[in-house]
C-alpha positions in Angstrom: 41.8 46.8 -56.7 43.4 47.1 -60.1 42.2 45.5 -63.3 45.2 43.2 -63.4 44.0 41.5 -60.2 40.8 40.4 -61.9 42.7 38.7 -64.8 42.9 34.9 -64.5 46.3 33.5 -63.6 48.1 32.1 -66.6 49.2 28.5 -66.5 52.8 27.9 -65.3 55.1 25.0 -65.0 57.0 24.2 -61.8 59.8 21.7 -61.1 59.3 19.1 -58.4 62.4 20.3 -56.5 61.2 23.9 -56.8 58.9 25.0 -54.0 55.5 26.2 -55.0 54.4 29.7 -54.2 52.1 28.5 -51.4 55.1 26.8 -49.7 57.2 29.9 -50.0 54.7 31.9 -48.0 55.4 32.5 -44.4 53.6 29.9 -42.2 51.6 31.0 -39.2 53.2 30.1 -35.9 51.0 28.0 -33.5 49.0 29.9 -31.1 47.4 29.2 -27.7 43.6 29.6 -27.1 42.1 30.1 -23.7 39.0 28.1 -22.8 37.7 29.4 -19.5 34.1 28.0 -20.0 35.1 24.3 -20.1 33.4 22.3 -17.3 34.1 18.7 -16.5 31.0 16.9 -15.3 31.6 14.6 -12.3 30.8 10.9 -12.8 28.1 10.9 -10.2 26.3 13.7 -12.1 26.7 12.2 -15.5 23.3 11.1 -16.8 24.8 8.5 -19.0 26.7 6.9 -16.2 24.2 7.2 -13.5 24.3 6.3 -9.8 25.2 2.6 -9.4 23.1 2.3 -6.3 20.1 3.9 -8.0 20.5 1.6 -11.0 20.6 -1.5 -8.7 17.4 -0.2 -7.0 15.7 0.3 -10.3 16.6 -3.2 -11.4 15.1 -4.7 -8.2 11.8 -2.7 -8.6 9.4 -4.6 -10.8 7.7 -2.8 -13.7 4.1 -1.6 -13.5 2.0 -4.7 -14.3 -0.8 -4.1 -16.8 -2.8 -6.2 -19.0 -1.4 -6.2 -22.6 -3.5 -4.7 -25.3 -4.1 -7.1 -28.2 -4.3 -5.5 -31.6 -5.0 -6.8 -35.0 -3.7 -10.3 -35.9 -4.5 -12.7 -38.7 -5.3 -15.4 -36.1 -8.2 -13.2 -34.8 -9.3 -12.5 -38.4 -9.4 -16.2 -39.2 -11.3 -16.9 -36.0 -13.9 -14.3 -36.8 -14.3 -15.6 -40.3 -14.7 -19.2 -39.3 -17.0 -18.1 -36.4 -19.3 -16.4 -38.9 -19.4 -19.5 -41.1 -20.1 -21.7 -38.1 -22.9 -19.5 -37.0 -24.5 -19.6 -40.4 -24.2 -23.4 -40.5 -25.8 -23.7 -37.0 -28.6 -21.3 -38.2 -29.4 -23.4 -41.2 -29.3 -26.6 -39.1 -31.8 -25.1 -36.6 -34.0 -23.8 -39.4 -34.2 -27.3 -41.0 -34.8 -28.9 -37.6 -37.7 -26.5 -36.7 -39.3 -26.9 -40.2 -39.1 -30.7 -39.8 -40.7 -30.6 -36.4 -43.5 -28.3 -37.6 -44.1 -30.8 -40.4 -44.3 -33.6 -38.0 -46.3 -31.9 -35.2 -47.0 -28.2 -34.7 -46.4 -28.4 -30.9 -43.0 -29.9 -31.5 -42.0 -27.0 -33.8 -43.2 -24.4 -31.3 -41.3 -26.1 -28.5 -38.1 -26.2 -30.5 -38.5 -22.6 -31.6 -39.2 -21.4 -28.0 -36.1 -23.3 -26.7 -33.9 -21.8 -29.5 -35.2 -18.3 -28.6 -34.5 -18.8 -24.9 -31.0 -20.2 -25.7 -30.2 -17.3 -28.0 -31.3 -14.7 -25.3 -29.2 -16.5 -22.7 -26.2 -16.5 -25.0 -26.6 -12.8 -25.6 -26.7 -12.1 -21.8 -23.5 -14.2 -21.3 -21.8 -12.3 -24.1 -22.8 -9.0 -22.7 -21.5 -10.0 -19.2 -18.2 -11.1 -20.8 -17.8 -7.7 -22.6 -18.6 -5.8 -19.4 -16.1 -7.9 -17.4 -13.4 -7.2 -20.0 -14.2 -3.5 -20.0 -14.0 -3.4 -16.2 -10.5 -5.1 -16.3 -9.5 -2.5 -18.9 -10.7 0.3 -16.6 -8.6 -1.0 -13.7 -5.5 -1.0 -15.9 -6.4 2.6 -17.1 -6.7 3.8 -13.5 -3.4 2.2 -12.6 -1.6 4.0 -15.4 -3.2 7.3 -14.5 -2.1 6.8 -10.9 1.4 6.0 -11.9 1.6 9.1 -14.2 0.1 11.3 -11.4 2.6 10.1 -8.9 5.5 10.8 -11.3 4.2 14.2 -12.3 2.9 17.3 -10.7 -0.6 17.7 -12.1 -2.8 17.9 -9.1 -6.0 18.0 -11.2 -5.1 14.7 -13.0 -4.3 13.1 -9.6 -7.7 14.2 -8.2 -9.5 12.8 -11.3 -7.6 9.5 -11.0 -8.5 9.4 -7.2 -12.2 9.9 -8.0 -12.1 7.1 -10.6 -10.4 4.8 -8.0 -13.1 5.7 -5.4 -15.9 5.0 -7.9 -14.3 1.6 -8.8 -14.1 0.6 -5.1 -17.5 2.1 -4.1 -18.9 -1.4 -3.5 -16.1 -2.4 -1.2 -17.0 -1.8 2.5 -13.3 -2.0 3.4 -12.7 1.3 1.5 -15.5 3.3 3.1 -13.3 5.1 5.6 -10.7 5.9 2.9 -13.3 7.2 0.5 -14.8 9.4 3.2 -11.4 10.9 4.1 -10.7 11.5 0.4 -14.0 13.4 0.0 -12.9 15.6 3.0 -9.8 16.6 1.1 -11.7 17.7 -2.0 -11.1 21.4 -1.3 -7.7 21.0 0.3 -4.4 21.9 -1.5 -2.3 18.8 -1.8 0.4 17.8 -4.3 -0.2 15.0 -6.8 2.3 12.5 -5.4 1.0 13.0 -1.8 -2.6 12.5 -3.0 -1.7 9.3 -4.8 0.1 8.0 -1.7 -2.8 9.0 0.5 -5.2 7.0 -1.7 -2.9 4.0 -1.5 -2.6 4.1 2.3 -6.3 4.7 3.0 -8.0 2.6 0.3 -5.4 0.0 -0.7 -4.1 -1.0 2.7 -7.3 -2.9 3.8 -7.5 -4.7 0.5 -3.8 -5.5 0.6 -4.3 -7.2 3.9 -7.1 -9.4 2.5 -4.9 -10.1 -0.6 -2.1 -11.4 1.6 -4.5 -13.5 3.6 -5.8 -15.0 0.3 -2.2 -15.8 -0.9 -1.3 -17.3 2.5 -4.4 -19.5 2.6 -3.9 -20.8 -0.9 -0.2 -21.5 -0.3 -1.0 -23.4 2.9 -3.6 -25.6 1.2 -1.3 -26.3 -1.7 1.6 -27.2 0.6 -0.5 -29.5 2.7 -2.3 -31.3 -0.1 0.8 -31.8 -2.3 2.7 -33.1 0.8 0.2 -35.9 1.4 -1.0 -36.6 -2.1 0.3 -40.0 -3.5 0.6 -39.0 -7.2 2.5 -36.2 -8.9 -0.5 -35.7 -11.3 -2.7 -34.9 -8.4 -0.1 -32.3 -7.3 -0.1 -30.6 -10.7 -3.9 -30.6 -11.0 -4.4 -29.2 -7.5 -1.8 -26.5 -7.9 -3.4 -25.5 -11.2 -6.9 -25.4 -9.5 -5.7 -23.3 -6.6 -3.8 -20.9 -8.8 -6.8 -20.2 -11.0 -9.0 -19.8 -7.9 -6.5 -17.4 -6.3 -6.2 -15.3 -9.5 -10.0 -15.0 -9.7 -10.4 -14.1 -6.0 -7.6 -11.5 -6.4 -9.4 -9.9 -9.3 -12.7 -9.8 -7.5 -11.0 -8.3 -4.4 -9.7 -5.3 -6.3 -12.9 -4.6 -8.1 -12.6 -6.8 -11.2 -15.2 -9.4 -12.1 -13.6 -11.5 -14.8 -15.7 -13.8 -16.9 -14.5 -16.8 -18.8 -12.7 -14.9 -21.6 -11.5 -12.3 -19.2 -10.2 -15.0 -16.8 -8.3 -16.6 -19.7 -6.6 -13.3 -20.6 -5.9 -12.6 -16.9 -4.2 -15.9 -16.4 -2.1 -15.3 -19.5 -1.1 -11.9 -18.3 -0.2 -13.2 -14.9 2.1 -15.8 -16.4 3.7 -13.1 -18.7 4.3 -10.9 -15.6 5.9 -13.9 -13.8 8.2 -14.4 -16.8 9.1 -10.6 -17.0 9.9 -10.4 -13.3 11.8 -13.6 -13.3 9.6 -15.0 -10.5 8.5 -18.1 -12.4 11.8 -19.9 -12.0 11.7 -22.4 -9.1 15.4 -23.3 -8.8 18.3 -22.8 -6.6 17.2 -19.4 -5.3 13.9 -20.7 -3.9 15.6 -23.8 -2.4 18.2 -21.5 -0.8 15.5 -19.4 0.7 14.0 -22.5 2.3 17.3 -23.9 3.4 18.5 -20.5 4.6 15.9 -20.6 7.4 17.3 -23.8 8.9 14.5 -26.0 7.7 16.6 -28.7 6.1 16.9 -30.7 9.3 13.3 -30.2 10.3 11.4 -31.1 7.1 11.0 -34.4 5.4 11.6 -34.6 1.7 7.9 -34.9 1.0 7.0 -32.0 3.2 9.8 -29.9 1.7 8.3 -30.5 -1.8 4.9 -29.4 -0.5 6.4 -26.2 0.9 8.1 -25.4 -2.3 4.8 -25.9 -4.2 3.2 -23.5 -1.6 5.9 -20.9 -2.2 5.3 -21.2 -6.0 1.6 -20.6 -5.4 2.6 -17.5 -3.3 4.7 -16.3 -6.3 1.7 -16.6 -8.5 -0.5 -14.8 -6.0 2.0 -11.9 -5.8 2.1 -11.6 -9.6 -1.8 -11.6 -9.6 -1.8 -8.9 -6.9 0.5 -6.8 -9.0 -1.7 -7.2 -12.1 -5.1 -6.8 -10.4 -4.3 -4.0 -8.0 -5.7 -0.7 -9.4 -2.5 1.3 -8.5 1.2 0.5 -8.3 3.0 0.2 -5.0 4.4 3.6 -3.8 3.6 4.3 -0.1 3.1 0.7 0.9 5.6 -2.1 0.7 5.2 -4.7 -2.1 4.9 -8.2 -0.5 7.7 -10.6 -1.3 8.5 -14.2 -0.7 10.0 -13.5 2.7 6.6 -12.4 3.9 5.2 -15.9 3.5 8.1 -18.3 4.2 7.8 -17.7 8.0 4.1 -18.5 7.8 4.4 -21.6 5.7 7.2 -23.1 7.7 7.1 -24.3 11.3 8.3 -21.8 13.8 7.4 -18.2 14.6 4.3 -16.9 12.9 3.9 -13.4 11.6 0.9 -11.2 12.2 -0.8 -10.5 8.8 -2.4 -7.3 10.2 1.1 -5.7 10.0 1.9 -5.0 6.3 
């Protein structure tokens, strides 16, 4: 390279009509490039398109029902603050009362003080039972999530740990004794995680599921009969509410949970939330079509038809409670649906509940 090439180009003036030096250069002709590695992905293998049949099946499958975790909120903070103030006010009132009774008669003061101590101890026992019940409900949801993850994954050790926790949770249930015994026999066997989870479901959940279906059917029948003969709509609403709460409590106790008052309130709220998520809370044309589709329009009176619809609504609540209280999702066993109870609530052929 010469020294003249390093000198900067001196400014020049060009006419508009005169082509620039860049334009006067010979242009490169277009060339063709081969691309042998290009591969077109078929539509059925495209992860963004997906299989329409699989997408439809996923939409019909309800999500895993778990109790929602409540975090911090200003409403809880306000409740705690006002609770402390109320507790201090009650303490001052009790102190003034006991002092006044001691001033009037010593035995009255001792009686009031003893009653207050007994009441405080009973309140502590109730609070401890509520905390234990809430922790037990949380343990059920924890086991359910671990079972779902083990079925979706391939970690056999995690599946065995979840199976042991499930067996410990259901240790007090005589219906699961045979399943727990067979699970203990497989302790040293080589088995994949999904198969172990499905084994636990078939051996330990199947007997409890049969009892759960019987609970749902019994509650639905009672609701349908009582609401069919009751003279007032207010009585219908109160009885459906009573049977629904009773069904949710029995379902929780069946699957190993013992909800207290606070735990029961949270459980009812989560059941209603699960109904809203799955779309099962709507009692509209779809439910009426299910009833009419079985040829019952000509057999049932209007009042008895209303009772049957109320019974089916109770069955919907029972299925949602079963989803929430069951300590593992449905994999190997079929999730019950409304079609499993319509034939039992309506006149005609009855179905054997011993066949899931």
